[in-house]
C-alpha positions as CSV (number, residue, x, y, z in Angstrom):
1,M,119.5,128.0,20.7
2,Q,119.1,129.3,24.2
3,R,120.8,126.2,25.7
4,S,123.7,126.5,23.2
5,A,124.2,130.2,24.2
6,L,124.0,129.3,27.9
7,L,126.6,126.5,27.4
8,V,128.9,128.9,25.6
9,A,128.6,131.4,28.4
10,V,129.3,128.8,31.1
11,V,132.3,127.4,29.3
12,S,133.7,130.9,28.8
13,V,133.3,131.7,32.5
14,V,134.9,128.4,33.6
15,V,137.9,128.9,31.2
16,G,138.2,132.5,32.4
17,A,138.1,131.5,36.1
18,L,140.8,128.9,35.6
19,A,142.9,131.4,33.7
20,I,142.6,134.0,36.4
21,A,143.4,131.4,39.1
22,A,146.5,130.2,37.2
23,F,147.6,133.8,36.7
24,A,147.1,134.6,40.4
25,W,149.1,131.5,41.4
26,W,151.9,132.5,39.0
27,V,152.1,136.0,40.4
28,L,152.2,134.8,44.0
29,W,154.9,132.2,43.0
30,L,157.0,135.0,41.6
31,L,156.5,137.3,44.6
32,L,156.8,134.7,47.4
33,G,159.0,132.1,45.7
34,A,158.4,128.4,45.4
35,K,157.9,126.3,48.6
36,A,160.7,123.8,49.4
37,D,158.1,121.3,50.6
38,T,156.1,119.3,48.2
39,P,152.4,119.8,48.9
40,N,150.7,116.9,50.6
41,Q,147.4,115.3,49.8
42,L,145.5,117.7,52.1
43,D,147.0,120.8,50.5
44,L,146.0,119.5,47.0
45,T,142.5,118.8,48.2
46,K,142.1,122.3,49.6
47,I,143.3,123.9,46.4
48,A,141.0,121.7,44.3
49,L,138.0,122.5,46.5
50,S,138.8,126.3,46.4
51,V,139.0,126.3,42.6
52,S,135.9,124.2,42.3
53,A,134.0,126.6,44.6
54,G,135.1,129.6,42.7
55,V,134.2,128.1,39.3
56,G,130.9,126.8,40.7
57,G,130.0,130.3,42.0
58,A,130.9,131.9,38.7
59,V,128.7,129.4,36.8
60,A,125.8,130.0,39.3
61,L,126.1,133.8,38.7
62,V,126.0,133.3,34.9
63,V,123.0,131.0,35.1
64,A,121.2,133.4,37.5
65,Y,121.9,136.4,35.2
66,R,120.7,134.6,32.1
67,R,117.5,133.5,34.0
68,Q,116.9,137.1,35.2
69,R,117.4,138.4,31.7
70,D,115.0,135.9,30.2
71,N,112.4,136.7,32.8
72,E,112.7,140.4,32.0
73,R,112.3,139.7,28.3
74,G,109.2,137.6,29.0
75,R,107.8,140.3,31.3
76,F,108.4,143.0,28.6
77,A,106.6,140.9,26.0
78,Q,103.7,140.4,28.3
79,V,103.1,144.0,29.5
80,F,103.9,145.4,26.0
81,G,101.4,143.1,24.4
82,A,98.7,143.9,27.0
83,A,99.2,147.7,26.5
84,A,99.1,147.3,22.7
85,A,95.8,145.3,23.0
86,Q,94.3,148.1,25.1
87,L,95.2,150.6,22.4
88,G,93.5,148.5,19.8
89,N,90.3,148.2,21.9
90,A,87.0,149.6,20.5
91,D,86.1,151.3,23.9
92,V,87.6,154.8,24.2
93,A,88.2,154.4,27.9
94,V,90.2,151.3,27.4
95,R,92.3,152.9,24.6
96,M,93.1,155.9,26.9
97,A,94.2,153.5,29.6
98,G,96.3,151.8,27.0
99,V,98.1,155.1,26.3
100,Y,99.2,155.4,29.9
101,A,100.0,151.6,30.1
102,M,102.3,151.9,27.1
103,A,103.9,154.9,28.6
104,G,104.4,153.0,31.8
105,V,106.1,150.2,29.9
106,A,108.4,152.7,28.2
107,D,109.3,154.2,31.6
108,E,109.9,150.8,33.2
109,F,112.1,149.3,30.5
110,A,114.8,151.9,30.1
111,A,116.8,150.0,27.5
112,R,116.6,152.3,24.5
113,G,115.5,149.6,22.1
114,R,112.5,148.6,24.2
115,R,111.6,152.2,25.1
116,Q,111.8,153.1,21.4
117,Q,109.4,150.2,20.6
118,C,106.8,151.7,22.9
119,I,107.2,155.2,21.5
120,D,106.9,153.8,18.0
121,V,103.5,152.3,18.9
122,L,102.3,155.6,20.3
123,C,103.5,157.5,17.2
124,G,102.1,154.8,15.0
125,Y,98.6,155.3,16.5
126,L,98.8,159.0,15.6
127,R,99.7,158.1,12.0
128,L,96.5,156.0,11.6
129,P,93.9,157.5,9.2
130,Y,91.9,160.1,11.1
131,D,89.0,162.3,10.0
132,P,88.5,165.2,12.4
133,A,84.8,165.3,11.6
134,D,84.6,161.9,13.3
135,G,86.9,162.8,16.2
136,A,84.1,163.1,18.8
137,T,81.6,160.7,17.3
138,H,79.8,158.0,19.3
139,L,79.3,155.9,16.2
140,S,81.4,152.8,15.5
141,S,80.8,152.7,11.7
142,R,79.6,154.8,8.8
143,T,77.8,153.5,5.7
144,T,77.8,155.2,2.3
145,T,76.0,154.3,-0.8
146,D,77.4,154.9,-4.3
147,G,75.0,154.7,-7.2
148,A,77.4,155.3,-10.0
149,D,77.0,153.4,-13.3
150,G,73.5,152.3,-12.2
151,A,74.9,149.9,-9.6
152,E,74.3,150.6,-5.9
153,V,77.3,149.8,-3.8
154,Q,77.4,150.2,-0.1
155,R,80.6,150.9,1.8
156,V,81.0,150.4,5.5
157,Y,83.7,152.4,7.3
158,Q,84.8,151.4,10.8
159,V,85.2,154.4,13.0
160,R,87.2,154.6,16.3
161,Q,84.7,156.3,18.8
162,N,85.8,159.5,20.4
163,D,89.3,159.2,19.0
164,R,90.1,162.9,19.4
165,E,90.6,162.5,23.2
166,V,92.8,159.4,22.7
167,R,95.0,161.2,20.3
168,R,95.3,164.3,22.5
169,T,96.2,162.1,25.4
170,I,99.0,160.5,23.4
171,V,100.4,163.9,22.5
172,A,100.2,165.1,26.1
173,V,101.9,162.0,27.4
174,I,104.7,162.4,24.8
175,V,105.2,166.1,25.6
176,S,105.3,165.5,29.3
177,H,108.3,163.1,28.8
178,L,110.1,165.6,26.5
179,R,110.3,168.6,28.8
180,R,113.5,169.2,30.8
181,R,111.8,168.6,34.1
182,A,110.4,165.3,33.1
183,E,110.9,162.6,35.8
184,I,111.8,160.1,33.0
185,S,113.0,161.6,29.8
186,W,112.3,160.3,26.3
187,S,114.2,163.1,24.6
188,D,117.0,160.9,23.2
189,C,114.5,158.7,21.3
190,D,113.3,159.0,17.7
191,F,109.8,160.3,16.9
192,N,108.0,159.7,13.6
193,F,104.8,161.7,13.0
194,D,105.0,161.4,9.2
195,D,101.5,162.0,7.6
196,A,99.8,162.2,11.0
197,V,96.9,164.6,11.6
198,L,97.7,166.5,14.8
199,E,95.0,168.6,16.3
200,D,95.6,171.6,18.6
201,V,99.1,170.3,19.5
202,D,101.2,172.1,22.2
203,F,104.8,171.1,22.2
204,R,106.1,174.1,24.1
205,W,109.4,173.6,25.9
206,A,109.9,170.1,24.6
207,V,113.4,168.8,23.8
208,F,113.9,166.5,20.8
209,A,117.5,165.2,21.0
210,G,117.1,161.9,19.2
211,G,118.6,161.0,15.9
212,H,115.4,161.6,13.9
213,T,112.4,163.8,14.4
214,H,110.1,163.4,11.4
215,L,107.0,165.3,10.7
216,R,106.9,164.8,6.9
217,G,103.5,165.4,5.4
218,T,102.1,166.0,8.9
219,R,98.9,168.1,8.9
220,F,98.3,170.5,11.8
221,I,94.7,171.5,12.3
222,G,92.4,172.7,15.1
223,E,91.0,175.8,16.6
224,R,94.2,176.6,18.4
225,S,97.7,177.2,17.1
226,A,100.2,174.5,16.5
227,N,102.5,175.6,19.3
228,F,106.3,174.8,19.1
229,E,107.5,177.8,21.0
230,N,110.8,177.4,22.9
231,V,111.2,173.8,21.6
232,E,114.7,172.5,21.2
233,F,115.4,170.4,18.2
234,I,119.0,169.3,18.9
235,G,119.1,165.8,17.3
236,T,120.5,164.9,13.9
237,H,117.7,165.3,11.5
238,V,114.6,167.4,11.8
239,T,112.1,167.5,9.0
240,F,108.7,169.2,8.4
241,H,109.0,168.3,4.7
242,S,105.6,168.9,3.0
243,A,104.0,169.5,6.3
244,R,100.7,171.5,6.2
245,F,99.8,174.0,8.8
246,D,96.1,174.8,8.5
247,S,96.2,176.6,11.9
248,D,98.7,179.2,13.0
249,A,102.2,177.9,13.4
250,L,104.1,179.3,16.4
251,F,107.9,178.7,16.5
252,G,108.9,181.7,18.5
253,G,112.1,181.2,20.4
254,T,112.5,177.7,19.0
255,L,116.0,176.3,18.7
256,F,116.9,174.2,15.6
257,T,120.5,173.1,16.0
258,P,120.8,169.6,14.6
259,S,124.3,168.1,14.6
260,P,125.8,165.6,12.1
261,G,125.8,162.0,13.3
262,E,127.1,158.7,12.1
263,G,125.3,157.3,9.1
264,T,123.4,160.4,8.3
265,N,124.6,160.5,4.7
266,G,124.5,164.2,4.6
267,R,120.9,164.4,5.7
268,A,121.6,166.2,9.0
269,G,119.8,169.5,9.3
270,T,116.4,171.2,9.4
271,S,114.0,170.9,6.6
272,F,110.7,172.8,5.8
273,V,111.0,171.9,2.1
274,G,107.6,172.2,0.5
275,A,105.8,173.0,3.8
276,V,102.6,175.0,3.5
277,F,101.6,177.6,6.1
278,N,97.9,178.5,5.6
279,G,97.7,180.4,8.9
280,A,100.1,182.9,10.4
281,A,103.7,181.6,10.7
282,D,105.7,183.0,13.6
283,F,109.5,182.3,13.7
284,T,110.3,185.4,15.9
285,D,113.6,185.0,17.8
286,T,114.1,181.5,16.3
287,E,117.6,180.1,15.9
288,F,118.5,177.8,13.0
289,G,121.9,176.2,13.2
290,G,123.6,172.9,12.2
291,P,124.7,171.9,8.7
292,R,121.8,173.3,6.7
293,T,118.3,174.9,7.0
294,R,116.0,174.4,4.1
295,F,112.7,176.3,3.3
296,T,113.0,175.4,-0.4
297,G,109.5,175.7,-2.1
298,A,107.8,176.5,1.2
299,R,104.5,178.5,0.8
300,F,103.4,181.1,3.3
301,T,99.8,181.8,2.3
302,G,98.5,182.9,5.7
303,P,98.0,186.5,6.8
304,S,101.6,187.0,8.0
305,A,105.0,185.3,8.1
306,S,107.5,186.6,10.7
307,F,111.2,185.8,11.0
308,T,111.8,188.9,13.1
309,R,115.2,188.7,14.9
310,A,115.6,185.1,13.7
311,R,119.2,183.9,13.5
312,F,120.4,181.6,10.7
313,T,123.8,180.3,11.6
314,A,123.7,177.0,9.6
315,A,126.4,176.4,7.1
316,S,123.8,176.6,4.3
317,T,120.4,178.3,4.3
318,Y,117.9,177.8,1.4
319,F,114.8,179.8,0.7
320,D,114.9,179.2,-3.0
321,A,111.5,179.1,-4.8
322,A,109.7,180.0,-1.5
323,R,106.4,182.0,-1.8
324,F,105.4,184.7,0.7
325,E,101.9,186.0,0.4
326,G,99.3,187.5,2.7
327,T,99.5,190.9,4.4
328,R,103.0,191.1,5.8
329,T,106.3,189.3,5.6
330,R,108.9,190.3,8.2
331,F,112.7,189.6,8.3
332,D,113.4,192.8,10.3
333,G,116.4,192.3,12.6
334,A,117.1,188.8,11.1
335,H,120.7,187.6,10.7
336,I,121.4,185.1,8.0
337,G,125.0,183.9,7.7
338,G,126.8,180.9,6.5
339,A,128.8,179.8,3.5
340,R,125.8,179.5,1.2
341,I,122.6,181.5,1.3
342,T,120.0,181.4,-1.5
343,F,116.7,183.1,-2.2
344,A,116.8,182.2,-5.9
345,G,113.4,182.3,-7.4
346,T,111.7,183.4,-4.2
347,R,108.5,185.4,-4.6
348,F,107.8,188.1,-2.0
349,G,104.2,188.7,-2.7
350,A,102.9,190.1,0.6
351,E,101.4,193.6,0.7
352,R,104.4,194.7,2.8
353,T,107.8,193.0,3.1
354,V,110.1,194.3,5.8
355,F,113.9,193.7,5.9
356,D,114.7,196.6,8.2
357,Q,117.9,196.2,10.2
358,A,118.4,192.7,8.7
359,R,121.8,191.3,8.0
360,I,122.0,188.8,5.1
361,G,125.2,187.4,3.7
362,G,128.2,185.5,4.9
363,P,131.6,185.0,3.3
364,A,129.9,185.3,0.0
365,A,126.9,187.3,-1.2
366,A,123.5,185.7,-0.9
367,D,122.0,184.4,-4.1
368,F,118.9,186.5,-5.0
369,T,118.7,185.4,-8.6
370,G,115.2,185.6,-10.0
371,V,113.7,187.1,-6.9
372,T,110.4,188.9,-7.5
373,Y,108.3,191.1,-5.2
374,S,105.1,193.0,-5.0
375,G,103.7,195.3,-2.4
376,T,105.9,197.6,-0.4
377,V,109.4,196.4,0.4
378,S,111.4,198.1,3.2
379,V,115.1,197.5,3.8
380,D,115.9,200.5,6.1
381,G,119.2,200.0,7.9
382,S,119.8,196.6,6.5
383,V,122.8,194.9,4.9
384,L,121.7,192.6,2.2
385,H,124.7,191.3,0.2
386,G,123.5,190.5,-3.3
387,W,120.0,192.0,-2.9
388,P,118.8,193.2,-6.3
389,G,115.5,194.7,-5.1
390,P,114.4,198.2,-4.2
391,G,115.1,200.3,-1.1
392,S,111.9,201.3,0.5
393,V,109.5,201.8,-2.4
394,A,106.2,200.7,-3.9
395,P,106.1,198.3,-6.9
396,Q,105.0,198.9,-10.4
397,P,101.2,199.2,-10.3
398,T,99.1,197.1,-12.6
399,A,96.4,198.3,-14.9
400,E,93.8,197.1,-12.5
401,S,95.3,198.6,-9.4
402,E,96.9,201.7,-10.7
403,T,96.4,204.7,-8.4
404,P,97.9,208.2,-8.3
405,G,101.2,208.4,-6.4
406,D,102.4,204.8,-7.1
407,T,106.0,204.6,-8.1
408,A,107.6,202.0,-10.4
409,P,111.3,201.7,-9.9
410,G,113.4,199.0,-11.6
411,P,115.4,196.5,-9.6
412,V,118.5,198.2,-8.4
413,P,121.1,197.3,-5.7
414,A,119.9,198.5,-2.3
415,Q,121.5,201.7,-1.1
416,I,121.8,201.2,2.6
C-alpha cells in the first residue's frame, strides 16, 4: 500500500514537472518568438539533461518528504506507546513520570490529531474507576469475603497505589496548558471528563476553546472547592450534565460563551441539566452567552446559591424544574435576557430568596408557570417580566412553624 502511494506521488510529480516545463517553454516561445535555426544535437541534449535533472530533483524531494513523514509516524508511535506503558505501570513514580512523558509527546507533535490522542489518554486515566478512600493507599489489592446464601466468596480488587497524586498531577498538567500564558496551548482541543471523579480541582483562568468540553456525570469531591473561577468556556459545547458537586462549586467571573459550529446538530451551548450542588454554588459575575444555557432540573441543596450580577445573554435560558434549597438563593443584580426564558416548575425553597435589582425578561416575558417558593422572597428594585410571586414578603406559615407576625399573601404580580 505504501509503495503504491509513493508511486502515485512520484508519477504525479513527474507529470506536473513536465507540464510546468512545457508551459514555460510555450510562454517563452510566445514572448521571444521561434528561433529561425533548427536546434542541433547539442542543444537537444542540454534540454533533455535539464528536464531530467529537474524531474529527478522533484522525485528526490518527494521520496525524502515521504521518508521523513514515515519516520515521524514511527517515532510518534514509539514515544506514545512508551508514555502509555508508563501510565499503566504499577509503581506510582513511574505513572507520574508517564504523565509528563505523555504531555511531552503532546507538545512535540503539534498536529491536532496526535495531540488529541495524548490528551484523550490523560483524560481517560481520570475516567478510570477511583475510590477516594484508596487514593493514598500503599496496598496493591483488597480482598473482601461475601458469605451470602451460606457460600463464602472471596473477591480480590486490584488497587492503583497512591493514585491520588497521579490524578492531581494529570489535572495540574492539563490546566498548565490551558492558561493563556502557556508556552504550548492545548485550549483548542477537546476534553472529556465524563463520569470522572475529580478531587480538589483548580481550573482557575483556564481557557477551553475546543469543540467539546464534557463533564457529564463528573463528581467533584475533596476538602477544597471545585474552582472554575475566571475560566473561559468558548468552544462549541460545554456540558456539566448530571455533574455532582460534593464540595463547594466556584464559578465566579467565569465566561460561558459557546458558539455554534459545524455538525453540532443544535447541541451548542452550556448545560447544567440535572446537576447537583451539595455545597455552596457561586456564579457571581458569571456570564452565560451562546445559543442556550440550561439548568433544567438542577438541584442546589447546599447552604447557598449565588447568581449575583450574573449576565445571561444566551438566546434561550432554562431554569425549569430547578430546585433551590438551603439558607439563601441570590439573583440580586442579575440580568437574564434572550428570546426564551423559563423558570417553569422551579422551586425556590431557600430560607431567603433575593431578586433585588434583577432584570429578567427579553422580547417576551419569562415563563414562571408553576413556580413555588417558601421563605422570604425579596424583589426590591427589580424588573421581572411575568413574575407571579410576592414582592418582599414572608410565605404562608405551616401548622408546624406558625409564629405570630407571619403573613400569608397569595401569588400576585410584583409591584416594582
